[in-house]
N, C-alpha and C positions, 0 to 999 in steps of 0.2 A: 504494499498499500504506503508504504516511502516515493516506490518511486511513478506512483500516480500522475502530481502534475509533472515528476517530467517526462512520462509518457504523453498528456494532454500538449506538452512546447512540442512535440516533437512531431504529431499529429497537427495541428491544430494553428502551431505557429506559422506555416508558412500560409498557409491560409487566411493566417488574419491578417497578416504583412497583402497577403493579395491583393483582398478587400479594403486592404486602405490604400494599394497604390491603383487597383481603380476609381477608389471614391474622388481620390487627389484626383487622376485624369478626368474623371468627368463635372468638375465643380472648374477644374481649367477649361478644358474646353468648354465649358456653356455658360463663363466671363467674358469667353476671349467671344464668344459668339453673338451672346449681350450685346456688348460693348460694341463691338465693328458694324453689326447690323443698326443701332440705335444708334451710332456717330455718323454715319451714312444718311439713315432715313434725318437724323438732325432736324425737329419738329418746331426749336427754339431757333431756328435762322430762317424757316419757314412764316413763323409767326408775322411777319409786316407785311410780307406778298398777301398771307391769307386775313390779315385785317382790309388790306389797301381795298381784296376781290370781294370781302362782305359789308364794306363801307355804307351802312344803312340797311342792313336788314339787321331783324329783328334778330332777339338773343334763339332764339327757338328755331329761325332759318340758320343763323352762323352753326348752331349746336349740331341739324341736319347737316351742312358742307360739311363738319369738319365728324362727324361719322361714317360720311358716304365714303370721303377721303379717306379716312384709318379703314375702315374695310376693301376699297380695294387692293394698297396697301398691304394689306394682310395675303390680298385670294393673288398676290400675282407675286408676292416674294416666295407665299407657302407654295403658288405653283412649278414653282422655276425650284425651288428647293424640290419639290419630292422628282421635276423630271430628270436633275440636274445630268442624275446617268446614264440615262438615258440620252440627254439630248450632246455627251461627249463624245460617249459609243458613234452617234451619228452621223459627227462630223469630224472624228476620229482624232478630237482636243485632249491635246494631254494635261495631265497636274500642273508641270515644271507648268508650260505654256501659259500655260491661263493664271498659275500664279505670278509670273513674270508680265501677264497683259496684265490683268486687278492689280497688282502692284502700280501701276503706273498710273489705272485709275484713280486710283481710293488718295497716292500722293499728290496730280493736280488739285484735287477735290478738298484735298488737307493743303494746302499751300494756298489757295481759296479762304479756305476756312481762316487762317492765320492774321488774312487783312482782313477777316471780319466781312466776309460775300459770300455772294451764294455763287458756286459753278455756273457755267455758262449749257454745266453735263445736266443740273438738277434743275436749270426754269434757265426762258432768256424773258427781252422785254415785250418779245411778242407775244409769248404768249398770256404774260401775266396783266396786257392791253387787249388783249382775244378776252380771258376769264373777265375780266369785269363787266363787260355787260353781256358775259350768260348770263341764264336763266337758269345754269345748275354746275356749276366748275369743282362741282363735287370730284369726279370722277377721273375730272382732264380740263386742266392742270395740278389741282390737289393730288387726286393719286397720285399720273402719273404724268409727271414726271418727280414735280415735285417731293414727295415722298417716294415712291418704289424710284429708283431713277438708275441708267447704269449702276453708277458707284456700291446703293442699295443690291443690285440683283446681281455682278462682278462679286460682291462681298458673300455673299449664299453660296454662287454657285462653283467660291473655292473651301468652302465651307463644307461641304458634297461629298466633293472630292478628295476632304482632308477624313469623312469620316464614312469609314466602310461598316460600322454597324449602327443596326438597328436603335442605341439611346441615345446614338451622335446623333442622330435626323432626327430624337425628338426634343433632341436641346437646343437647336437651330429653329426647330419648331416650336416652342417656345418660345424662342429668344425674338422669332417672330410675333408674336401674341401678343407679350411686353412690349414692345417696341410698340406696335398697335393701336394700344392700351392708352401708356400711357403716351402717348401723340392726341391722340382725341382730348384726355384731358387738357396736355400742352394748350392745343388749341385751342379747344369751345374754352377757355379759360383764357384767352390771349389777353384782351385788357387787363386780369386782374393778375395773369400773369409775366408781365407788363414795368404794368403801375408797383408791381413786389420787386420787382431785378433794376427793374430802371433801362434805361436806355440801354448806359456801360453796360452795366451789370450778363446785360445778355450777352452783347460784345465779349467779353471780360470770356465766360463760360462757350461758344462760337470759337475762341482760340484755342483755350484748354485742349480743346475738342478736337480743335485743326490737329495739334501736335499731337496727342494717342495717337489721331489719327496716322501721318503726316511717319508716325514709328510704329503700325499697324504695317503697312505701305512696304515699308522700308523691308520690314520681317519675310513678310508674303512674298518679295521680289530675290532677299538671300532666301525662302527656302526653293524657289526656287530655282534657282541656281548652283544651291545644293543638289540637288533632288536631278539635274543637269550633269555633273561633276567639273562644273564651271569650276566652282572654288567647294575645296574641302571641306567635308566634315567634321563634327564632333570629335570622332572615334576611327 
């Protein structure tokens, strides 16, 4: 009986260590998925344009447009997440190629965010002006491309390519759902958020997110070069 703890440690120690490592990997991947998707959807930077295209509308109408835009964002990003592997196979795209391309797109968007401005890949002045005359701008341009733009889609596709297991796919879909919900909360209460943070506070927040996005873009880029063997890996 004296050797029972040692026997249990022998049998359950490796399993416990494996579970701990799996849990740690899950948390890291979930944080990566949520941060990269949220930073690229970037509802804070979309606020000024949203307020512009909904100017003169009552509160309920604004909420309806915000809801439709965020639902559109969720559907578009989730569709690319679920069809990501199929798209890679259909077009013969490799993970390193998409990591490098996605990293470059994210880098350009991140640089624009460091200057506290929206990237042309997410919205253009023509789209914003056209939206102000639309009866309902919730789907276009709010849902696409302001929220679910090329950067967010690229990020989702890179994450999908790095997610062979089912739980990682659930983490990506969960991150998309959380981002869409948070975006609705921010946009539907845009006046209140702007009054609390102020224009300066929003710009600072966007710049911080831009800095983190640039770092994430470089990591995607380095991962792609490492997978191609251009630069040596860690081991």
